[in-house]
C-alpha positions in Angstrom: 20.1 -112.4 17.6 23.0 -110.3 16.4 20.9 -109.8 13.1 18.2 -108.6 14.7 20.9 -106.1 16.9 22.4 -105.1 13.9 18.9 -104.3 11.8 17.9 -102.1 15.1 21.2 -100.2 14.9 20.9 -99.9 11.1 17.1 -98.2 11.6 18.6 -96.0 14.6 21.3 -94.8 12.1 18.9 -94.2 9.4 16.4 -92.2 11.5 19.5 -90.0 12.4 20.7 -89.4 8.8 17.1 -88.2 8.1 16.5 -85.8 10.4 19.9 -84.2 10.2 18.9 -84.3 6.2 15.7 -82.9 7.5 17.5 -79.9 10.1 20.0 -79.3 7.1 16.9 -79.1 4.5 15.3 -76.8 6.8 18.4 -74.4 7.9 19.0 -74.1 4.3 15.6 -73.4 3.0 15.3 -70.6 6.2 18.8 -68.9 5.2 17.7 -68.9 1.5 14.9 -67.6 2.6 16.5 -64.8 5.0 18.8 -64.0 2.3 15.5 -63.5 -0.5 13.8 -61.6 2.3 17.2 -59.1 2.9 17.3 -59.3 -1.2 13.8 -58.3 -1.0 14.4 -55.9 1.5 17.3 -54.2 -0.1 15.7 -53.8 -3.4 12.6 -52.3 -2.0 14.1 -50.1 -0.3 16.5 -49.0 -2.9 13.1 -48.9 -5.4 11.2 -46.7 -3.0 14.4 -44.6 -2.1 14.5 -43.2 -5.9 13.5 -40.0 -7.0 11.2 -41.8 -10.0 9.7 -43.9 -7.2 8.7 -40.5 -5.5 7.1 -39.1 -8.7 5.1 -41.9 -9.7 2.3 -40.7 -7.1 -0.1 -37.9 -9.0 -0.1 -35.7 -5.4 3.8 -35.2 -5.9 3.3 -34.0 -9.2 3.6 -30.1 -8.2 7.0 -31.2 -5.9 8.2 -33.7 -8.4 8.1 -31.0 -11.9 9.2 -28.1 -9.3 12.0 -30.0 -8.3 13.1 -31.2 -11.9 13.1 -27.3 -12.6 15.2 -26.4 -9.5 18.9 -26.0 -9.0 18.3 -29.2 -6.6 17.1 -31.1 -9.4 20.2 -33.6 -9.6 20.0 -34.2 -5.9 17.7 -37.5 -4.9 14.7 -37.2 -2.8 15.9 -38.9 -0.3 18.7 -36.8 0.8 17.5 -34.3 1.1 14.2 -35.7 2.8 15.2 -38.5 5.0 18.4 -37.8 7.4 21.7 -39.6 7.6 21.5 -43.0 9.3 20.2 -46.4 8.8 17.3 -45.8 12.2 16.1 -42.8 10.0 15.9 -44.8 6.7 13.8 -47.5 8.6 11.3 -45.0 10.5 11.0 -43.0 6.8 10.1 -46.6 5.1 7.7 -47.3 8.1 5.8 -43.6 7.2 5.8 -44.8 4.0 3.4 -47.5 4.7 1.4 -44.9 6.3 1.4 -42.6 3.8 0.7 -45.7 1.2 -2.5 -46.4 2.9 -4.1 -42.9 3.1 -3.2 -42.7 -0.8 -5.4 -46.1 -1.2 -7.9 -44.5 0.8 -7.9 -41.2 -0.6 -7.4 -39.6 3.0 -3.9 -38.1 2.8 -3.5 -34.1 3.8 -4.3 -32.0 0.9 -1.6 -29.7 0.1 1.0 -32.0 0.9 3.1 -30.8 3.9 6.3 -31.8 5.1 6.5 -33.4 8.7 9.1 -30.6 9.8 11.9 -28.6 8.4 15.0 -30.1 6.5 17.7 -31.1 8.9 21.1 -28.6 8.5 22.5 -32.4 8.1 21.3 -33.1 4.9 22.3 -29.4 3.1 26.0 -30.2 4.8 26.0 -33.7 3.3 27.1 -31.6 0.2 27.5 -28.3 1.1 30.9 -27.4 3.3 30.4 -24.4 5.2 34.1 -23.9 6.1 34.6 -23.6 2.7 31.5 -22.3 1.4 32.4 -19.6 -1.8 28.9 -17.5 -1.8 27.7 -16.3 -4.9 25.0 -13.7 -3.8 24.2 -11.5 -6.1 24.6 -7.5 -6.0 27.0 -6.2 -3.3 25.1 -8.7 -0.5 27.2 -9.8 2.3 26.5 -13.7 3.9 28.5 -15.3 6.7 27.2 -18.3 6.8 29.9 -19.2 9.3 27.9 -16.4 12.0 24.4 -17.8 10.7 25.7 -21.4 12.2 27.6 -20.1 15.5 23.9 -18.9 16.2 21.9 -21.9 15.3 20.1 -20.5 12.1 18.9 -23.3 10.2 19.4 -23.7 6.7 16.0 -23.8 5.4 15.2 -20.5 7.4 16.5 -18.6 4.2 16.3 -21.4 1.9 13.3 -23.2 2.1 12.2 -22.7 -1.4 15.5 -23.9 -3.2 13.6 -27.0 -4.3 9.7 -26.5 -4.9 9.2 -22.6 -4.4 7.0 -23.0 -1.5 4.4 -24.9 -3.8 2.4 -25.8 -0.6 2.2 -23.0 1.4 1.5 -20.5 -1.9 -1.6 -23.2 -2.1 -1.1 -24.3 -5.5 -1.2 -28.1 -5.1 -4.5 -29.3 -4.3 -6.4 -32.1 -5.8 -7.8 -30.3 -8.3 -4.9 -28.7 -10.0 -2.3 -32.2 -10.1 -3.9 -32.3 -13.9 -2.8 -29.0 -14.8 0.6 -29.4 -13.7 3.3 -29.6 -16.2 7.2 -28.6 -17.1 5.7 -25.2 -18.3 3.9 -24.5 -15.3 6.7 -25.8 -12.9 9.0 -23.7 -14.8 7.0 -20.3 -14.0 6.4 -21.1 -10.5 10.5 -21.8 -10.3 11.4 -18.1 -12.2 9.2 -16.1 -9.5 12.9 -15.7 -7.4 10.2 -14.2 -4.2 9.5 -18.0 -3.3 13.2 -19.5 -4.2 15.5 -17.0 -3.0 16.0 -15.5 0.3 14.3 -12.4 0.9 15.0 -9.2 2.8 11.8 -9.7 4.7 13.0 -12.6 6.2 16.7 -11.7 7.4 15.2 -8.3 8.9 12.5 -10.4 10.3 15.3 -12.7 11.9 17.5 -9.9 12.8 14.9 -7.8 15.0 13.9 -10.8 16.9 17.7 -11.9 17.9 18.4 -8.6 18.0 21.2 -8.6 15.6 22.1 -5.4 13.1 19.5 -3.4 11.4 22.1 -1.0 9.5 22.8 -1.5 5.4 26.1 -1.9 6.6 25.3 -4.9 8.0 24.4 -7.1 4.8 25.1 -4.5 2.0 29.4 -3.6 1.3 28.1 -0.5 -0.6 25.5 0.9 1.8 22.6 0.6 -0.7 23.1 4.3 -1.3 21.2 5.0 -4.6 22.8 7.6 -7.4 19.4 10.0 -7.5 19.8 10.6 -3.9 23.5 12.0 -5.0 21.7 15.1 -6.8 22.4 17.6 -4.4 18.8 19.0 -5.5 17.1 15.3 -4.2 16.1 16.8 -0.5 14.3 20.0 -1.3 13.2 19.4 -4.8 13.5 15.6 -6.4 12.3 12.8 -4.0 8.7 14.3 -3.9 8.2 13.7 -7.2 10.2 10.6 -7.3 8.1 9.2 -4.4 5.3 9.9 -6.4 6.7 7.7 -9.4 7.8 4.6 -7.3 7.0 5.3 -3.5 7.5 1.4 -3.4 10.7 1.7 -4.4 11.2 4.2 -1.5 9.0 1.9 0.7 11.8 -0.7 0.4 14.4 0.7 2.2 12.7 3.1 4.3 10.1 1.5 6.0 13.1 -0.7 7.9 15.0 2.5 8.8 12.0 3.9 10.3 11.7 4.0 14.0 8.0 2.7 14.1 6.5 -0.1 12.2 5.6 0.9 8.3 3.1 -1.3 6.5 5.4 -2.4 3.3 3.3 -0.7 0.4 3.0 -2.1 -2.8 3.5 -0.4 -6.3 1.2 1.5 -8.3 -0.8 -1.5 -10.5 -0.3 -4.2 -8.1 -3.8 -4.3 -7.6 -5.2 -3.0 -10.6 -6.5 -6.3 -11.9 -8.1 -6.9 -8.9 -9.5 -3.5 -8.0 -10.6 -0.2 -9.6 -8.0 1.6 -8.3 -7.6 5.4 -9.7 -4.6 7.1 -10.0 -5.3 10.0 -8.2 -4.8 7.6 -5.1 -1.4 8.0 -5.5 -0.5 11.0 -4.0 -2.7 10.5 -1.1 -1.1 7.1 -0.5 2.6 8.5 -0.4 1.4 11.3 2.0 0.2 8.8 4.6 3.5 6.8 4.3 5.4 9.6 4.8 3.5 10.7 8.0 4.0 7.2 9.3 7.5 6.7 8.1 10.2 8.3 11.2 12.7 8.9 8.1 9.9 11.1 6.4 8.6 12.5 9.3 12.3 13.8 11.2 12.8 15.6 8.2 9.3 16.8 7.1 8.8 18.2 10.7 11.1 20.7 10.8 9.1 24.2 9.7 9.9 25.1 6.0 11.9 28.2 4.9 9.1 29.8 3.1 6.7 29.4 6.4 9.7 31.8 8.3 9.2 34.5 5.8 7.9 38.2 7.3 4.6 38.2 5.0 3.6 34.1 5.1 0.7 34.2 7.3 -0.7 36.2 4.6 0.2 35.0 1.0 0.2 31.3 2.3 -3.5 31.1 1.1 -2.3 32.1 -3.0 0.8 29.7 -2.4 -1.3 26.6 -1.5 -3.8 26.8 -4.2 -0.9 26.0 -6.9 0.6 24.0 -4.5 -2.1 22.0 -2.4 -0.2 18.3 -2.6 2.8 19.8 -1.0 0.8 21.3 1.9 -0.5 18.2 2.9 2.3 16.3 2.9 2.7 18.0 6.1 -0.9 19.3 7.3 -4.4 18.0 7.0 -7.3 19.3 5.8 -9.6 17.8 8.0 -12.6 19.8 10.2 -10.9 18.5 13.2 -8.2 20.4 14.7 -5.0 18.8 15.9 -6.0 15.3 14.5 -2.9 14.8 12.0 -0.2 12.8 13.4 2.6 14.7 12.3 1.8 18.2 12.4 -1.1 19.6 14.4 -1.8 22.4 12.2 -4.3 22.1 10.2 -6.7 24.5 7.8 -9.4 24.5 10.5 -6.3 25.7 13.2 -7.6 29.2 11.7 -9.8 28.9 9.4 -12.9 27.0 11.3 -15.4 25.7 9.2 -17.9 27.9 7.5 -20.9 25.3 8.5 -22.6 25.7 11.9 -22.9 22.8 13.9 -25.5 20.0 13.4 -26.3 21.8 10.0 -27.0 18.3 8.6 -30.5 18.4 10.3 -31.5 21.9 9.1 -30.3 21.0 5.4 -33.1 20.5 2.8 -33.3 18.6 1.6 -32.4 16.0 4.5 -29.2 14.1 4.6 -26.9 11.9 7.4 -24.1 12.9 9.2 -22.1 10.8 7.5 -22.9 12.5 4.0 -19.9 13.2 2.1 -19.1 16.2 -0.3 -20.1 14.8 -4.2 -21.2 16.5 -7.6 -24.6 16.6 -6.7 -24.0 19.4 -3.9 -22.5 21.7 -6.8 -26.6 22.2 -8.3 -26.8 24.1 -5.7 -23.2 25.2 -3.9 -20.7 27.5 -5.6 -18.0 24.4 -6.6 -15.3 26.8 -6.1 -16.1 27.9 -2.6 -16.7 24.4 -1.3 -13.3 22.9 -2.9 -11.0 25.8 -0.7 -11.5 23.3 2.0 -12.8 19.9 0.2 -9.8 19.4 -1.9 -9.9 16.3 -4.0 -7.8 14.6 -1.8 -9.7 14.5 1.1 -13.4 14.7 0.4 -13.8 11.4 1.5 -13.3 12.8 4.9 -16.4 14.7 5.1 
């Protein structure tokens, strides 16, 4: 009897021991599993947070190569594209799983675009605005403190610093990935129009926020060109200089105008696309002068030559030698008063020699929108027609 009890107790102890041992094994395996999972997650997060991992996808080739060619090539992708904080890192990894699915199924959007702008916190991890020494080119004044106070995002001005706005420029489509290399990326990033802050951005933002628009707001010297200091500039030189490079005039005066003026590209800019004749440059300058109030305010004043006693009688000879000068302010259209600057046109005093609806009686028959051309001179005297139909305005008749 006593032996049976001892055996029973021994069995119970063995059973307890086996259960305890089993629990220890399970706990050990669980701990090992958790540690392994933690290590795997940590290794996975670390591995997928490197710039080399981001660059491994062919769809990211343009972004990767432009980043390598940028001033931010020493900064990891995650430092800019993932906001600080553990929660943001986890959210980024979850989004990464979605992107992996889109990649495998080839259903990702093209071109690749960000969900939203890079927050200032990412920039401020490296750039301290409290002691920021700015090395802007020329005489440009940049007060980052004021921009911070007005809640202007860093990327409002610096959005192209790392990638040259390749997505916005529509040069990152699937068919183009294989064409990208370091040379292409270097050329893309060399275009400062997409990598450094532009005056248009400054002026648009200042106008929207009703900030100062004067030259002295952003420029120490006021940006007064040396050519303007010549005593003959106003009366003699500025017209010929405008014909040579009116886009340079527009770069400043379009912002000084009281009314909106469309920016003008320099002559030759569109030559690769359109067949633009050199003769059209003067006509474009005249149109610009009639739109920019800086020009209008001066050209609306009656010139000294117009005050001379016999000017009304002698102006014909003077105009024949200086037609372009006259057409800067006046117009040669048949409709009186159509000019936006000066309502006095040639037809104000010299009515058209054509009768009303003259096209109907013309032989051979022509339409009302027919314009003067070389065929007209088969019958008509060119010098007589050209006294009104100048080369600058033939298309208006």
